CHARMM internal coordinates of N, CA and C (Angstrom, degrees):
IC EDIT
DIST 1 N 1 CA 1.4230
DIST 1 CA 1 C 1.5297
ANGL 1 N 1 CA 1 C 108.49
DIST 1 C 2 N 1.2659
ANGL 1 CA 1 C 2 N 117.08
DIHE 1 N 1 CA 1 C 2 N 125.63
DIST 2 N 2 CA 1.4550
ANGL 1 C 2 N 2 CA 120.84
DIHE 1 CA 1 C 2 N 2 CA -178.40
DIST 2 CA 2 C 1.5224
ANGL 2 N 2 CA 2 C 110.21
DIHE 1 C 2 N 2 CA 2 C -94.87
DIST 2 C 3 N 1.3230
ANGL 2 CA 2 C 3 N 114.75
DIHE 2 N 2 CA 2 C 3 N 143.74
DIST 3 N 3 CA 1.4625
ANGL 2 C 3 N 3 CA 120.11
DIHE 2 CA 2 C 3 N 3 CA 179.81
DIST 3 CA 3 C 1.5161
ANGL 3 N 3 CA 3 C 108.98
DIHE 2 C 3 N 3 CA 3 C -93.82
DIST 3 C 4 N 1.3035
ANGL 3 CA 3 C 4 N 115.53
DIHE 3 N 3 CA 3 C 4 N 143.03
DIST 4 N 4 CA 1.4671
ANGL 3 C 4 N 4 CA 120.41
DIHE 3 CA 3 C 4 N 4 CA 178.04
DIST 4 CA 4 C 1.5207
ANGL 4 N 4 CA 4 C 109.76
DIHE 3 C 4 N 4 CA 4 C -78.75
DIST 4 C 5 N 1.2912
ANGL 4 CA 4 C 5 N 115.66
DIHE 4 N 4 CA 4 C 5 N 136.57
DIST 5 N 5 CA 1.4618
ANGL 4 C 5 N 5 CA 119.84
DIHE 4 CA 4 C 5 N 5 CA 176.80
DIST 5 CA 5 C 1.5138
ANGL 5 N 5 CA 5 C 108.58
DIHE 4 C 5 N 5 CA 5 C -95.49
DIST 5 C 6 N 1.2829
ANGL 5 CA 5 C 6 N 115.79
DIHE 5 N 5 CA 5 C 6 N 136.31
DIST 6 N 6 CA 1.4550
ANGL 5 C 6 N 6 CA 121.33
DIHE 5 CA 5 C 6 N 6 CA -178.84
DIST 6 CA 6 C 1.5223
ANGL 6 N 6 CA 6 C 107.99
DIHE 5 C 6 N 6 CA 6 C -96.52
DIST 6 C 7 N 1.2935
ANGL 6 CA 6 C 7 N 117.06
DIHE 6 N 6 CA 6 C 7 N 117.88
DIST 7 N 7 CA 1.4584
ANGL 6 C 7 N 7 CA 120.99
DIHE 6 CA 6 C 7 N 7 CA 177.18
DIST 7 CA 7 C 1.5184
ANGL 7 N 7 CA 7 C 108.22
DIHE 6 C 7 N 7 CA 7 C -99.39
DIST 7 C 8 N 1.3079
ANGL 7 CA 7 C 8 N 114.09
DIHE 7 N 7 CA 7 C 8 N 126.98
DIST 8 N 8 CA 1.4547
ANGL 7 C 8 N 8 CA 119.83
DIHE 7 CA 7 C 8 N 8 CA -177.58
DIST 8 CA 8 C 1.5176
ANGL 8 N 8 CA 8 C 109.70
DIHE 7 C 8 N 8 CA 8 C -91.98
DIST 8 C 9 N 1.2882
ANGL 8 CA 8 C 9 N 116.04
DIHE 8 N 8 CA 8 C 9 N 131.74
DIST 9 N 9 CA 1.4612
ANGL 8 C 9 N 9 CA 121.62
DIHE 8 CA 8 C 9 N 9 CA 175.61
DIST 9 CA 9 C 1.5141
ANGL 9 N 9 CA 9 C 107.90
DIHE 8 C 9 N 9 CA 9 C -118.01
DIST 9 C 10 N 1.3203
ANGL 9 CA 9 C 10 N 115.43
DIHE 9 N 9 CA 9 C 10 N 64.41
DIST 10 N 10 CA 1.4610
ANGL 9 C 10 N 10 CA 120.27
DIHE 9 CA 9 C 10 N 10 CA -178.10
DIST 10 CA 10 C 1.5166
ANGL 10 N 10 CA 10 C 109.66
DIHE 9 C 10 N 10 CA 10 C -79.51
DIST 10 C 11 N 1.2851
ANGL 10 CA 10 C 11 N 115.46
DIHE 10 N 10 CA 10 C 11 N 141.33
DIST 11 N 11 CA 1.4576
ANGL 10 C 11 N 11 CA 121.62
DIHE 10 CA 10 C 11 N 11 CA 174.95
DIST 11 CA 11 C 1.5181
ANGL 11 N 11 CA 11 C 107.87
DIHE 10 C 11 N 11 CA 11 C -102.30
DIST 11 C 12 N 1.3111
ANGL 11 CA 11 C 12 N 117.60
DIHE 11 N 11 CA 11 C 12 N 150.75
DIST 12 N 12 CA 1.4609
ANGL 11 C 12 N 12 CA 119.82
DIHE 11 CA 11 C 12 N 12 CA 179.83
DIST 12 CA 12 C 1.5282
ANGL 12 N 12 CA 12 C 110.49
DIHE 11 C 12 N 12 CA 12 C -60.50
DIST 12 C 13 N 1.3126
ANGL 12 CA 12 C 13 N 115.35
DIHE 12 N 12 CA 12 C 13 N 144.31
DIST 13 N 13 CA 1.4585
ANGL 12 C 13 N 13 CA 119.99
DIHE 12 CA 12 C 13 N 13 CA 179.88
DIST 13 CA 13 C 1.5221
ANGL 13 N 13 CA 13 C 109.84
DIHE 12 C 13 N 13 CA 13 C -65.85
DIST 13 C 14 N 1.2914
ANGL 13 CA 13 C 14 N 115.38
DIHE 13 N 13 CA 13 C 14 N 143.88
DIST 14 N 14 CA 1.4607
ANGL 13 C 14 N 14 CA 120.39
DIHE 13 CA 13 C 14 N 14 CA 179.95
DIST 14 CA 14 C 1.5228
ANGL 14 N 14 CA 14 C 109.72
DIHE 13 C 14 N 14 CA 14 C -68.72
DIST 14 C 15 N 1.3168
ANGL 14 CA 14 C 15 N 116.40
DIHE 14 N 14 CA 14 C 15 N 138.50
DIST 15 N 15 CA 1.4494
ANGL 14 C 15 N 15 CA 121.55
DIHE 14 CA 14 C 15 N 15 CA 177.36
DIST 15 CA 15 C 1.5197
ANGL 15 N 15 CA 15 C 114.55
DIHE 14 C 15 N 15 CA 15 C 88.01
DIST 15 C 16 N 1.3194
ANGL 15 CA 15 C 16 N 119.24
DIHE 15 N 15 CA 15 C 16 N 5.25
DIST 16 N 16 CA 1.4537
ANGL 15 C 16 N 16 CA 121.28
DIHE 15 CA 15 C 16 N 16 CA 179.00
DIST 16 CA 16 C 1.5268
ANGL 16 N 16 CA 16 C 108.30
DIHE 15 C 16 N 16 CA 16 C -87.02
DIST 16 C 17 N 1.3227
ANGL 16 CA 16 C 17 N 115.69
DIHE 16 N 16 CA 16 C 17 N 123.75
DIST 17 N 17 CA 1.4661
ANGL 16 C 17 N 17 CA 121.16
DIHE 16 CA 16 C 17 N 17 CA -178.51
DIST 17 CA 17 C 1.5259
ANGL 17 N 17 CA 17 C 108.51
DIHE 16 C 17 N 17 CA 17 C -99.05
DIST 17 C 18 N 1.3213
ANGL 17 CA 17 C 18 N 117.21
DIHE 17 N 17 CA 17 C 18 N 117.77
DIST 18 N 18 CA 1.4568
ANGL 17 C 18 N 18 CA 121.23
DIHE 17 CA 17 C 18 N 18 CA -177.88
DIST 18 CA 18 C 1.5231
ANGL 18 N 18 CA 18 C 112.34
DIHE 17 C 18 N 18 CA 18 C -100.75
DIST 18 C 19 N 1.3239
ANGL 18 CA 18 C 19 N 118.28
DIHE 18 N 18 CA 18 C 19 N 7.28
DIST 19 N 19 CA 1.4570
ANGL 18 C 19 N 19 CA 120.70
DIHE 18 CA 18 C 19 N 19 CA 178.61
DIST 19 CA 19 C 1.5195
ANGL 19 N 19 CA 19 C 110.50
DIHE 18 C 19 N 19 CA 19 C -79.04
DIST 19 C 20 N 1.3316
ANGL 19 CA 19 C 20 N 116.13
DIHE 19 N 19 CA 19 C 20 N 149.57
DIST 20 N 20 CA 1.4639
ANGL 19 C 20 N 20 CA 121.52
DIHE 19 CA 19 C 20 N 20 CA 178.04
DIST 20 CA 20 C 1.5206
ANGL 20 N 20 CA 20 C 109.73
DIHE 19 C 20 N 20 CA 20 C -82.33
DIST 20 C 21 N 1.3324
ANGL 20 CA 20 C 21 N 117.12
DIHE 20 N 20 CA 20 C 21 N 150.84
DIST 21 N 21 CA 1.4623
ANGL 20 C 21 N 21 CA 119.01
DIHE 20 CA 20 C 21 N 21 CA 173.39
DIST 21 CA 21 C 1.5285
ANGL 21 N 21 CA 21 C 109.86
DIHE 20 C 21 N 21 CA 21 C -70.66
DIST 21 C 22 N 1.3281
ANGL 21 CA 21 C 22 N 116.81
DIHE 21 N 21 CA 21 C 22 N 163.82
DIST 22 N 22 CA 1.4616
ANGL 21 C 22 N 22 CA 121.29
DIHE 21 CA 21 C 22 N 22 CA -174.46
DIST 22 CA 22 C 1.5243
ANGL 22 N 22 CA 22 C 111.72
DIHE 21 C 22 N 22 CA 22 C -62.03
DIST 22 C 23 N 1.3253
ANGL 22 CA 22 C 23 N 116.90
DIHE 22 N 22 CA 22 C 23 N -35.06
DIST 23 N 23 CA 1.4598
ANGL 22 C 23 N 23 CA 119.91
DIHE 22 CA 22 C 23 N 23 CA -175.56
DIST 23 CA 23 C 1.5220
ANGL 23 N 23 CA 23 C 113.13
DIHE 22 C 23 N 23 CA 23 C -75.91
DIST 23 C 24 N 1.3250
ANGL 23 CA 23 C 24 N 117.43
DIHE 23 N 23 CA 23 C 24 N -16.52
DIST 24 N 24 CA 1.4590
ANGL 23 C 24 N 24 CA 120.02
DIHE 23 CA 23 C 24 N 24 CA 179.02
DIST 24 CA 24 C 1.5277
ANGL 24 N 24 CA 24 C 110.93
DIHE 23 C 24 N 24 CA 24 C -67.87
DIST 24 C 25 N 1.2971
ANGL 24 CA 24 C 25 N 117.78
DIHE 24 N 24 CA 24 C 25 N -22.09
DIST 25 N 25 CA 1.4637
ANGL 24 C 25 N 25 CA 121.82
DIHE 24 CA 24 C 25 N 25 CA 175.09
DIST 25 CA 25 C 1.5240
ANGL 25 N 25 CA 25 C 111.29
DIHE 24 C 25 N 25 CA 25 C -103.30
DIST 25 C 26 N 1.3347
ANGL 25 CA 25 C 26 N 117.10
DIHE 25 N 25 CA 25 C 26 N -35.59
DIST 26 N 26 CA 1.4645
ANGL 25 C 26 N 26 CA 120.78
DIHE 25 CA 25 C 26 N 26 CA -175.34
DIST 26 CA 26 C 1.5281
ANGL 26 N 26 CA 26 C 112.48
DIHE 25 C 26 N 26 CA 26 C -68.50
DIST 26 C 27 N 1.3163
ANGL 26 CA 26 C 27 N 118.59
DIHE 26 N 26 CA 26 C 27 N -40.20
DIST 27 N 27 CA 1.4656
ANGL 26 C 27 N 27 CA 120.19
DIHE 26 CA 26 C 27 N 27 CA -177.68
DIST 27 CA 27 C 1.5267
ANGL 27 N 27 CA 27 C 113.20
DIHE 26 C 27 N 27 CA 27 C -66.70
DIST 27 C 28 N 1.3241
ANGL 27 CA 27 C 28 N 120.44
DIHE 27 N 27 CA 27 C 28 N -46.30
DIST 28 N 28 CA 1.4650
ANGL 27 C 28 N 28 CA 118.51
DIHE 27 CA 27 C 28 N 28 CA 176.63
DIST 28 CA 28 C 1.5319
ANGL 28 N 28 CA 28 C 112.63
DIHE 27 C 28 N 28 CA 28 C -64.36
DIST 28 C 29 N 1.3175
ANGL 28 CA 28 C 29 N 117.05
DIHE 28 N 28 CA 28 C 29 N -34.82
DIST 29 N 29 CA 1.4700
ANGL 28 C 29 N 29 CA 119.77
DIHE 28 CA 28 C 29 N 29 CA 178.06
DIST 29 CA 29 C 1.5231
ANGL 29 N 29 CA 29 C 109.97
DIHE 28 C 29 N 29 CA 29 C -66.34
DIST 29 C 30 N 1.3270
ANGL 29 CA 29 C 30 N 117.29
DIHE 29 N 29 CA 29 C 30 N -42.94
DIST 30 N 30 CA 1.4679
ANGL 29 C 30 N 30 CA 120.54
DIHE 29 CA 29 C 30 N 30 CA 179.18
DIST 30 CA 30 C 1.5238
ANGL 30 N 30 CA 30 C 111.02
DIHE 29 C 30 N 30 CA 30 C -64.09
DIST 30 C 31 N 1.3223
ANGL 30 CA 30 C 31 N 117.59
DIHE 30 N 30 CA 30 C 31 N -40.37
DIST 31 N 31 CA 1.4579
ANGL 30 C 31 N 31 CA 120.67
DIHE 30 CA 30 C 31 N 31 CA 178.24
DIST 31 CA 31 C 1.5245
ANGL 31 N 31 CA 31 C 110.89
DIHE 30 C 31 N 31 CA 31 C -65.38
DIST 31 C 32 N 1.3270
ANGL 31 CA 31 C 32 N 116.88
DIHE 31 N 31 CA 31 C 32 N -41.44
DIST 32 N 32 CA 1.4643
ANGL 31 C 32 N 32 CA 120.05
DIHE 31 CA 31 C 32 N 32 CA 178.87
DIST 32 CA 32 C 1.5215
ANGL 32 N 32 CA 32 C 110.74
DIHE 31 C 32 N 32 CA 32 C -63.36
DIST 32 C 33 N 1.3172
ANGL 32 CA 32 C 33 N 116.85
DIHE 32 N 32 CA 32 C 33 N -44.12
DIST 33 N 33 CA 1.4682
ANGL 32 C 33 N 33 CA 120.41
DIHE 32 CA 32 C 33 N 33 CA -179.53
DIST 33 CA 33 C 1.5215
ANGL 33 N 33 CA 33 C 110.61
DIHE 32 C 33 N 33 CA 33 C -63.41
DIST 33 C 34 N 1.3373
ANGL 33 CA 33 C 34 N 117.48
DIHE 33 N 33 CA 33 C 34 N -42.20
DIST 34 N 34 CA 1.4638
ANGL 33 C 34 N 34 CA 120.40
DIHE 33 CA 33 C 34 N 34 CA 179.91
DIST 34 CA 34 C 1.5284
ANGL 34 N 34 CA 34 C 110.87
DIHE 33 C 34 N 34 CA 34 C -63.20
DIST 34 C 35 N 1.3252
ANGL 34 CA 34 C 35 N 117.22
DIHE 34 N 34 CA 34 C 35 N -45.47
DIST 35 N 35 CA 1.4658
ANGL 34 C 35 N 35 CA 119.66
DIHE 34 CA 34 C 35 N 35 CA 179.10
DIST 35 CA 35 C 1.5232
ANGL 35 N 35 CA 35 C 111.65
DIHE 34 C 35 N 35 CA 35 C -66.84
DIST 35 C 36 N 1.3210
ANGL 35 CA 35 C 36 N 116.82
DIHE 35 N 35 CA 35 C 36 N -37.52
DIST 36 N 36 CA 1.4585
ANGL 35 C 36 N 36 CA 119.92
DIHE 35 CA 35 C 36 N 36 CA 178.22
DIST 36 CA 36 C 1.5259
ANGL 36 N 36 CA 36 C 110.71
DIHE 35 C 36 N 36 CA 36 C -63.49
DIST 36 C 37 N 1.3235
ANGL 36 CA 36 C 37 N 117.35
DIHE 36 N 36 CA 36 C 37 N -41.19
DIST 37 N 37 CA 1.4599
ANGL 36 C 37 N 37 CA 120.01
DIHE 36 CA 36 C 37 N 37 CA 178.81
DIST 37 CA 37 C 1.5206
ANGL 37 N 37 CA 37 C 111.76
DIHE 36 C 37 N 37 CA 37 C -65.83
DIST 37 C 38 N 1.3136
ANGL 37 CA 37 C 38 N 117.44
DIHE 37 N 37 CA 37 C 38 N -34.71
DIST 38 N 38 CA 1.4677
ANGL 37 C 38 N 38 CA 119.81
DIHE 37 CA 37 C 38 N 38 CA 176.88
DIST 38 CA 38 C 1.5228
ANGL 38 N 38 CA 38 C 111.07
DIHE 37 C 38 N 38 CA 38 C -66.79
DIST 38 C 39 N 1.3078
ANGL 38 CA 38 C 39 N 117.14
DIHE 38 N 38 CA 38 C 39 N -36.62
DIST 39 N 39 CA 1.4593
ANGL 38 C 39 N 39 CA 120.79
DIHE 38 CA 38 C 39 N 39 CA -179.31
DIST 39 CA 39 C 1.5246
ANGL 39 N 39 CA 39 C 111.05
DIHE 38 C 39 N 39 CA 39 C -78.11
DIST 39 C 40 N 1.3213
ANGL 39 CA 39 C 40 N 117.00
DIHE 39 N 39 CA 39 C 40 N -37.89
DIST 40 N 40 CA 1.4576
ANGL 39 C 40 N 40 CA 121.30
DIHE 39 CA 39 C 40 N 40 CA -173.67
DIST 40 CA 40 C 1.5232
ANGL 40 N 40 CA 40 C 112.97
DIHE 39 C 40 N 40 CA 40 C -73.69
DIST 40 C 41 N 1.3235
ANGL 40 CA 40 C 41 N 118.66
DIHE 40 N 40 CA 40 C 41 N -22.40
DIST 41 N 41 CA 1.4600
ANGL 40 C 41 N 41 CA 120.49
DIHE 40 CA 40 C 41 N 41 CA -176.64
DIST 41 CA 41 C 1.5246
ANGL 41 N 41 CA 41 C 110.12
DIHE 40 C 41 N 41 CA 41 C -121.11
DIST 41 C 42 N 1.3425
ANGL 41 CA 41 C 42 N 117.10
DIHE 41 N 41 CA 41 C 42 N 71.75
DIST 42 N 42 CA 1.4661
ANGL 41 C 42 N 42 CA 118.76
DIHE 41 CA 41 C 42 N 42 CA -178.34
DIST 42 CA 42 C 1.5253
ANGL 42 N 42 CA 42 C 113.05
DIHE 41 C 42 N 42 CA 42 C -74.57
DIST 42 C 43 N 1.3200
ANGL 42 CA 42 C 43 N 118.66
DIHE 42 N 42 CA 42 C 43 N -7.01
DIST 43 N 43 CA 1.4561
ANGL 42 C 43 N 43 CA 121.22
DIHE 42 CA 42 C 43 N 43 CA 179.47
DIST 43 CA 43 C 1.5176
ANGL 43 N 43 CA 43 C 112.55
DIHE 42 C 43 N 43 CA 43 C -66.70
DIST 43 C 44 N 1.3049
ANGL 43 CA 43 C 44 N 117.74
DIHE 43 N 43 CA 43 C 44 N -20.15
DIST 44 N 44 CA 1.4589
ANGL 43 C 44 N 44 CA 121.24
DIHE 43 CA 43 C 44 N 44 CA 179.73
DIST 44 CA 44 C 1.5225
ANGL 44 N 44 CA 44 C 112.22
DIHE 43 C 44 N 44 CA 44 C -80.34
DIST 44 C 45 N 1.3074
ANGL 44 CA 44 C 45 N 117.07
DIHE 44 N 44 CA 44 C 45 N -16.02
DIST 45 N 45 CA 1.4608
ANGL 44 C 45 N 45 CA 120.27
DIHE 44 CA 44 C 45 N 45 CA -179.19
DIST 45 CA 45 C 1.5218
ANGL 45 N 45 CA 45 C 109.12
DIHE 44 C 45 N 45 CA 45 C -89.04
DIST 45 C 46 N 1.3123
ANGL 45 CA 45 C 46 N 116.21
DIHE 45 N 45 CA 45 C 46 N 118.77
DIST 46 N 46 CA 1.4577
ANGL 45 C 46 N 46 CA 121.24
DIHE 45 CA 45 C 46 N 46 CA -179.43
DIST 46 CA 46 C 1.5208
ANGL 46 N 46 CA 46 C 108.38
DIHE 45 C 46 N 46 CA 46 C -116.49
DIST 46 C 47 N 1.3132
ANGL 46 CA 46 C 47 N 114.88
DIHE 46 N 46 CA 46 C 47 N 135.94
DIST 47 N 47 CA 1.4582
ANGL 46 C 47 N 47 CA 119.51
DIHE 46 CA 46 C 47 N 47 CA 178.18
DIST 47 CA 47 C 1.5256
ANGL 47 N 47 CA 47 C 108.93
DIHE 46 C 47 N 47 CA 47 C -76.15
DIST 47 C 48 N 1.2900
ANGL 47 CA 47 C 48 N 116.22
DIHE 47 N 47 CA 47 C 48 N 139.00
DIST 48 N 48 CA 1.4588
ANGL 47 C 48 N 48 CA 121.04
DIHE 47 CA 47 C 48 N 48 CA 179.98
DIST 48 CA 48 C 1.5173
ANGL 48 N 48 CA 48 C 109.18
DIHE 47 C 48 N 48 CA 48 C -103.76
DIST 48 C 49 N 1.3220
ANGL 48 CA 48 C 49 N 116.06
DIHE 48 N 48 CA 48 C 49 N 65.21
DIST 49 N 49 CA 1.4600
ANGL 48 C 49 N 49 CA 120.59
DIHE 48 CA 48 C 49 N 49 CA -178.71
DIST 49 CA 49 C 1.5210
ANGL 49 N 49 CA 49 C 109.50
DIHE 48 C 49 N 49 CA 49 C -73.84
DIST 49 C 50 N 1.3017
ANGL 49 CA 49 C 50 N 114.43
DIHE 49 N 49 CA 49 C 50 N 126.74
DIST 50 N 50 CA 1.4487
ANGL 49 C 50 N 50 CA 118.85
DIHE 49 CA 49 C 50 N 50 CA 176.66
DIST 50 CA 50 C 1.5136
ANGL 50 N 50 CA 50 C 114.32
DIHE 49 C 50 N 50 CA 50 C 84.14
DIST 50 C 51 N 1.2914
ANGL 50 CA 50 C 51 N 118.51
DIHE 50 N 50 CA 50 C 51 N -18.40
DIST 51 N 51 CA 1.4587
ANGL 50 C 51 N 51 CA 119.35
DIHE 50 CA 50 C 51 N 51 CA 179.29
DIST 51 CA 51 C 1.5148
ANGL 51 N 51 CA 51 C 108.85
DIHE 50 C 51 N 51 CA 51 C -101.10
DIST 51 C 52 N 1.2626
ANGL 51 CA 51 C 52 N 115.23
DIHE 51 N 51 CA 51 C 52 N 110.20
DIST 52 N 52 CA 1.4541
ANGL 51 C 52 N 52 CA 119.64
DIHE 51 CA 51 C 52 N 52 CA -178.84
DIST 52 CA 52 C 1.5058
ANGL 52 N 52 CA 52 C 109.81
DIHE 51 C 52 N 52 CA 52 C 159.66
DIST 52 C 53 N 1.2830
ANGL 52 CA 52 C 53 N 115.18
DIHE 52 N 52 CA 52 C 53 N -174.98
DIST 53 N 53 CA 1.4462
ANGL 52 C 53 N 53 CA 121.30
DIHE 52 CA 52 C 53 N 53 CA -178.60
DIST 53 CA 53 C 1.5245
ANGL 53 N 53 CA 53 C 109.19
DIHE 52 C 53 N 53 CA 53 C -76.99
DIST 53 C 54 N 1.3454
ANGL 53 CA 53 C 54 N 118.66
DIHE 53 N 53 CA 53 C 54 N 124.50
DIST 54 N 54 CA 1.4610
ANGL 53 C 54 N 54 CA 119.65
DIHE 53 CA 53 C 54 N 54 CA 179.23
DIST 54 CA 54 C 1.5292
ANGL 54 N 54 CA 54 C 112.20
DIHE 53 C 54 N 54 CA 54 C -65.35
DIST 54 C 55 N 1.3252
ANGL 54 CA 54 C 55 N 117.15
DIHE 54 N 54 CA 54 C 55 N -21.69
DIST 55 N 55 CA 1.4613
ANGL 54 C 55 N 55 CA 119.73
DIHE 54 CA 54 C 55 N 55 CA 178.22
DIST 55 CA 55 C 1.5253
ANGL 55 N 55 CA 55 C 110.77
DIHE 54 C 55 N 55 CA 55 C -65.66
DIST 55 C 56 N 1.3172
ANGL 55 CA 55 C 56 N 116.58
DIHE 55 N 55 CA 55 C 56 N -33.40
DIST 56 N 56 CA 1.4637
ANGL 55 C 56 N 56 CA 120.03
DIHE 55 CA 55 C 56 N 56 CA 178.25
DIST 56 CA 56 C 1.5214
ANGL 56 N 56 CA 56 C 109.77
DIHE 55 C 56 N 56 CA 56 C -65.90
DIST 56 C 57 N 1.3135
ANGL 56 CA 56 C 57 N 116.68
DIHE 56 N 56 CA 56 C 57 N -41.79
DIST 57 N 57 CA 1.4619
ANGL 56 C 57 N 57 CA 120.66
DIHE 56 CA 56 C 57 N 57 CA 177.75
DIST 57 CA 57 C 1.5108
ANGL 57 N 57 CA 57 C 112.34
DIHE 56 C 57 N 57 CA 57 C -62.62
DIST 57 C 58 N 1.3446
ANGL 57 CA 57 C 58 N 115.70
DIHE 57 N 57 CA 57 C 58 N -42.84
DIST 58 N 58 CA 1.4643
ANGL 57 C 58 N 58 CA 119.13
DIHE 57 CA 57 C 58 N 58 CA 177.89
DIST 58 CA 58 C 1.5212
ANGL 58 N 58 CA 58 C 111.13
DIHE 57 C 58 N 58 CA 58 C -64.68
DIST 58 C 59 N 1.3284
ANGL 58 CA 58 C 59 N 115.95
DIHE 58 N 58 CA 58 C 59 N -39.17
DIST 59 N 59 CA 1.4665
ANGL 58 C 59 N 59 CA 119.43
DIHE 58 CA 58 C 59 N 59 CA 178.67
DIST 59 CA 59 C 1.5232
ANGL 59 N 59 CA 59 C 110.97
DIHE 58 C 59 N 59 CA 59 C -63.45
DIST 59 C 60 N 1.3310
ANGL 59 CA 59 C 60 N 116.80
DIHE 59 N 59 CA 59 C 60 N -43.90
DIST 60 N 60 CA 1.4667
ANGL 59 C 60 N 60 CA 119.83
DIHE 59 CA 59 C 60 N 60 CA 179.76
DIST 60 CA 60 C 1.5206
ANGL 60 N 60 CA 60 C 111.69
DIHE 59 C 60 N 60 CA 60 C -65.39
DIST 60 C 61 N 1.3358
ANGL 60 CA 60 C 61 N 117.00
DIHE 60 N 60 CA 60 C 61 N -37.91
DIST 61 N 61 CA 1.4602
ANGL 60 C 61 N 61 CA 120.07
DIHE 60 CA 60 C 61 N 61 CA 177.31
DIST 61 CA 61 C 1.5256
ANGL 61 N 61 CA 61 C 111.34
DIHE 60 C 61 N 61 CA 61 C -65.37
DIST 61 C 62 N 1.3270
ANGL 61 CA 61 C 62 N 116.92
DIHE 61 N 61 CA 61 C 62 N -42.31
DIST 62 N 62 CA 1.4645
ANGL 61 C 62 N 62 CA 119.09
DIHE 61 CA 61 C 62 N 62 CA 178.87
DIST 62 CA 62 C 1.5272
ANGL 62 N 62 CA 62 C 111.01
DIHE 61 C 62 N 62 CA 62 C -68.37
DIST 62 C 63 N 1.3211
ANGL 62 CA 62 C 63 N 117.24
DIHE 62 N 62 CA 62 C 63 N -34.47
DIST 63 N 63 CA 1.4523
ANGL 62 C 63 N 63 CA 120.69
DIHE 62 CA 62 C 63 N 63 CA 176.23
DIST 63 CA 63 C 1.5241
ANGL 63 N 63 CA 63 C 110.50
DIHE 62 C 63 N 63 CA 63 C -65.02
DIST 63 C 64 N 1.3197
ANGL 63 CA 63 C 64 N 116.59
DIHE 63 N 63 CA 63 C 64 N -43.62
DIST 64 N 64 CA 1.4599
ANGL 63 C 64 N 64 CA 120.54
DIHE 63 CA 63 C 64 N 64 CA 178.47
DIST 64 CA 64 C 1.5354
ANGL 64 N 64 CA 64 C 110.53
DIHE 63 C 64 N 64 CA 64 C -64.01
DIST 64 C 65 N 1.3263
ANGL 64 CA 64 C 65 N 116.22
DIHE 64 N 64 CA 64 C 65 N -41.15
DIST 65 N 65 CA 1.4623
ANGL 64 C 65 N 65 CA 120.22
DIHE 64 CA 64 C 65 N 65 CA 179.02
DIST 65 CA 65 C 1.5203
ANGL 65 N 65 CA 65 C 111.09
DIHE 64 C 65 N 65 CA 65 C -63.98
DIST 65 C 66 N 1.3239
ANGL 65 CA 65 C 66 N 116.56
DIHE 65 N 65 CA 65 C 66 N -41.10
DIST 66 N 66 CA 1.4757
ANGL 65 C 66 N 66 CA 120.87
DIHE 65 CA 65 C 66 N 66 CA 179.69
DIST 66 CA 66 C 1.5248
ANGL 66 N 66 CA 66 C 110.89
DIHE 65 C 66 N 66 CA 66 C -66.56
DIST 66 C 67 N 1.3053
ANGL 66 CA 66 C 67 N 116.93
DIHE 66 N 66 CA 66 C 67 N -40.83
DIST 67 N 67 CA 1.4693
ANGL 66 C 67 N 67 CA 119.85
DIHE 66 CA 66 C 67 N 67 CA -178.60
DIST 67 CA 67 C 1.5322
ANGL 67 N 67 CA 67 C 112.76
DIHE 66 C 67 N 67 CA 67 C -73.84
DIST 67 C 68 N 1.3232
ANGL 67 CA 67 C 68 N 117.49
DIHE 67 N 67 CA 67 C 68 N -23.59
DIST 68 N 68 CA 1.4618
ANGL 67 C 68 N 68 CA 119.96
DIHE 67 CA 67 C 68 N 68 CA -178.26
DIST 68 CA 68 C 1.5291
ANGL 68 N 68 CA 68 C 112.89
DIHE 67 C 68 N 68 CA 68 C -81.86
DIST 68 C 69 N 1.3196
ANGL 68 CA 68 C 69 N 118.34
DIHE 68 N 68 CA 68 C 69 N -11.23
DIST 69 N 69 CA 1.4626
ANGL 68 C 69 N 69 CA 121.83
DIHE 68 CA 68 C 69 N 69 CA -179.98
DIST 69 CA 69 C 1.4979
ANGL 69 N 69 CA 69 C 111.82
DIHE 68 C 69 N 69 CA 69 C -68.41
END
COOR INIT
IC SEED 1 N 1 CA 1 C
IC BUILD
């Protein structure tokens, strides 16, 4: 005995808005542009060699020494 399959032909409810809000597109675009500008202009990034807390340097050296064992 075969069972009948019920196929639903539902129509979308009236008054349902399926459009995205403006910020759903604007925020990802703004984030992409900001990250792209950071990558595209590496001349603004300057290394701060020697300027900083010497304790940070000692910590990084001890961390490297510990990890290399």
